[in-house]
C-alpha positions, -999 to 999 in steps of 0.1 A, spaced: 8 -600 432 -12 -568 434 0 -539 456 -29 -523 474 -20 -492 495 -42 -484 525 -56 -450 534 -72 -449 569 -94 -419 576 -101 -401 609 -118 -367 607 -113 -367 570 -75 -370 574 -51 -398 563 -38 -415 595 -23 -448 607 -30 -465 640 -7 -491 657 -25 -524 664 -59 -507 659 -53 -484 689 -70 -450 684 -47 -435 711 -17 -445 689 -27 -423 659 -4 -406 635 -16 -381 609 2 -384 576 -18 -361 554 -48 -338 559 -59 -344 523 -66 -381 515 -73 -372 478 -37 -360 474 -25 -393 488 -47 -413 465 -37 -393 434 0 -398 443 -7 -436 445 -24 -435 411 5 -415 396 28 -442 409 9 -468 389 -13 -482 416 -47 -496 404 -65 -503 436 -70 -487 470 -80 -500 504 -99 -472 521 -109 -475 558 -133 -453 576 -120 -455 612 -146 -430 625 -172 -452 609 -157 -483 625 -159 -467 659 -194 -452 654 -209 -483 638 -221 -464 607 -204 -451 576 -190 -415 583 -164 -406 558 -183 -414 526 -175 -379 513 -138 -388 512 -147 -419 492 -168 -399 468 -140 -374 463 -114 -401 456 -137 -422 434 -148 -391 414 -112 -378 408 -92 -410 403 -97 -442 383 -87 -464 413 -107 -495 421 -116 -488 457 -126 -512 485 -142 -493 514 -148 -505 549 -156 -492 584 -190 -490 600 -209 -510 574 -236 -524 596 -269 -519 577 -280 -524 541 -283 -486 539 -246 -483 547 -238 -507 518 -259 -486 494 -241 -454 506 -207 -471 499 -216 -482 464 -234 -449 456 -203 -430 467 -181 -449 442 -166 -480 459 -162 -511 438 -162 -534 468 -176 -531 503 -153 -544 530 -170 -564 557 -156 -581 588 -173 -580 622 -208 -584 607 -197 -618 592 -192 -630 627 -220 -612 645 -248 -612 619 -243 -638 592 -280 -638 583 -279 -600 575 -247 -603 555 -261 -631 534 -291 -609 526 -267 -583 513 -250 -610 491 -285 -616 476 -292 -578 471 -258 -567 457 -240 -599 446 -213 -617 466 -186 -604 442 -192 -568 455 -178 -578 489 -143 -580 502 -143 -601 534 -118 -592 561 -106 -617 586 -87 -602 616 -69 -630 633 -50 -637 665 -34 -672 669 -55 -684 640 -88 -673 657 -110 -645 644 -110 -613 664 -137 -586 663 -147 -552 678 -115 -534 668 -95 -565 678 -105 -562 714 -125 -595 714 -110 -628 703 -136 -654 693 -132 -692 693 -138 -693 656 -110 -708 635 -100 -686 606 -101 -718 584 -137 -725 594 -146 -689 588 -131 -689 553 -147 -723 545 -182 -710 554 -180 -678 534 -164 -693 503 -194 -716 505 -215 -685 501 -195 -675 470 -170 -650 485 -140 -649 462 -118 -622 478 -106 -621 514 -79 -602 532 -64 -614 565 -47 -593 591 -27 -609 619 -35 -583 646 -3 -591 665 17 -578 634 -3 -548 622 13 -514 623 45 -527 640 67 -531 608 79 -564 621 71 -585 591 38 -603 580 24 -636 591 38 -656 562 33 -691 578 -3 -685 585 -9 -672 549 9 -702 534 -15 -725 553 -46 -705 541 -35 -703 504 -27 -740 503 -61 -749 519 -81 -725 497 -62 -723 463 -92 -708 445 -95 -678 469 -82 -644 458 -62 -640 491 -48 -607 502 -22 -603 530 -25 -574 554 -4 -562 583 33 -561 592 49 -555 558 81 -535 564 104 -541 535 107 -554 499 118 -588 511 84 -592 528 67 -589 495 88 -616 479 79 -639 509 42 -632 505 43 -638 468 60 -672 474 33 -680 500 7 -677 473 -8 -643 482 -25 -626 452 -25 -592 468 -10 -573 497 -23 -543 516 5 -519 527 1 -489 549 26 -477 574 57 -490 554 47 -466 526 40 -436 549 72 -442 569 93 -443 537 104 -480 540 88 -490 508 89 -469 476 55 -475 460 67 -465 425 95 -490 427 72 -518 440 44 -513 415 68 -512 385 87 -543 394 
């Protein structure tokens, strides 16, 4: 199972939010490149980079941070936040991301996203599914839809999506453990999917549970920054 640390960016700084709430922001480092290099030195191969300013503004904002990390590390970067137009996708790839992370647009404008699949290739996209009680949520988790996560995954694997990460929004940033039961259901229904867990990881035991649940990757944020998980120890296991 691949360990994928998360760096969330506001005003060019490395931060974490609790449950997506911008009012519950904690700055961990003013220099995201330093954080990314430390992850690379620990043996990490991949990074989940989130432009929270972009997510709020509806257009990519922190592409310079992406460019800096992509240019000065060998990390495979998936980048998301504010990707709403094809122009945003181009900026993300031109700035050095391997994968563009998309979420809300998959719910709000399927037709546009499918165009991007045609232009760039479906394998360049990491689909994000934010979920509350097995239903997809959008708009920074403020709006719960009536779309089942299983129907959502079925539709996009039909388009050729191979990688997806799922965040149970009730768990994220709370260090209370991940949504293992939900992930087990997803991995058993979609065995060919490269499924990545996200949210709630608080200790090493959580990683063992996720691996047993069939997850092929896990995104970890707050647990690393709060010192609950030693990234070097985890990567080298």
